[in-house]
N, C-alpha and C positions, 0 to 999 in steps of 0.2 A: 523670497529669493530674488536676488538681483540678476538681471540679464548679463551684466558685466561689471567688473570693478577694475579701476585703473590703479596700477602700482608703479610708482616712480622709483626704479632701482638705482637711478642716479639723476641728479638735476644738472649734470655737466653736459655740455654740448660742444661739438667741434665746429659749430657755425654760430653766427650772431645775426640772424635774419631780422629784417626790419618789422616783419609782421608778428614776431614773437616778443612780447614785452619782457624787459629785463626783470630779474627778481633780486631781492635784497638778501636772500638766504645765503648762507655759506655753501659753496659748491662742494658736494660730497657724493660718495658712493655708499649705498647701504652695505653693511658688513654681511657676511654669510649668516651670522646669528640673527640679524635683523630681518634678512630676507626669509629665513626659515620661519621665524615667528610670525611675520606678516602674512606669508602664504598660508600657513596653518590657520591663522586667525580668520582669513576670508573664505576658506574652503567650504565652510558650512553655509555661506551666504550666496555663492555663485558657482558656476562651472567654467566661467570665462574670465581670464585675467588679461588685461592689456598692459604691456610694458611700454607705457608712453604717457608722458605728461609734459614736462619741460625738458627733460634730458634726452640724450641719445643713448638708448639702452645698449647698443653695441660697444659703447665706451666702458661699460662696467667690467671690472676685472673679475666679477663674480657672475657673469652671464650664465655660464654652464651650471653653477650652483643654483641659480634662480630657476633655470629650466628643470633641473633635477628635482627641486623642491616642488615645483608645480606638478610634475609627473607623479611624485610620491603622494600628492594630495588630490590626485585625479582632476586637475585643472587643465583646461585647454588654454594655451598661450597664444595671444594675438600680438605680434610684434610690429611696431611702427618705427621706421628708421628713415633717415635721410639718404641712406644707401652708400655713403662714402666709405664705410668700413666693411661692406659686404665681402670684399675680396679676402679680408682677414678672418671672417667668421662664417663664410659660406657653407663649408662642410658641416659645421655644428648646427646652424639654423635650418639647413635643408634636411638634415637627417635626424634631428632630435624628435622623438615621438610626442613630446608635449606641445610642439608648435602646430597650431591649426592654420593660421594665416600669417603671411608676411606682407606688410604694406610698405611700399617705398614712396615716401612723400617727395614730390618734385617741386613743391612750392618754393623752395630755396634756390632752385636751379638758376633763375635769372639773376640772382644776386651773387652767384659764384664768379670768381675770376675765370679767365679762359683756361688756365691750367686745371683748375678744379672741375670745370665743366667737362673738359676732355677726359679727366680721370673718371668722373661719374658716368659718362657715356660708355667708356671702355668697360667699366665694372658691370654696368647693367646689360651690356651686350653679351657678356659671358653667361648671364642668367637666361 
């Protein structure tokens, strides 16, 4: 049994930080079918799934489906985000029973423009 498994529901990100190496893969979002299959496939091997690798999970149009699949498979979701889309998904991620932790990475903050810095500060103050 693994302590955790990372699942990249998208490799698309809304930032291009210098510390995150670029990838040569096509940028894409997992489909609902792919999400369901992968979540079901890992459920026997862990109880903790992290939606984080290269992409920003809040950009996935199937975030709700991924959370629902985790819940159906008795997995705790640990969400890692840059925080820029928290205002759009706050209700979902604060209230979904599958989410165990939400980590907002501020590593990119110093690389943001002043407008984006102000936006991120305003969003995080709401939390």
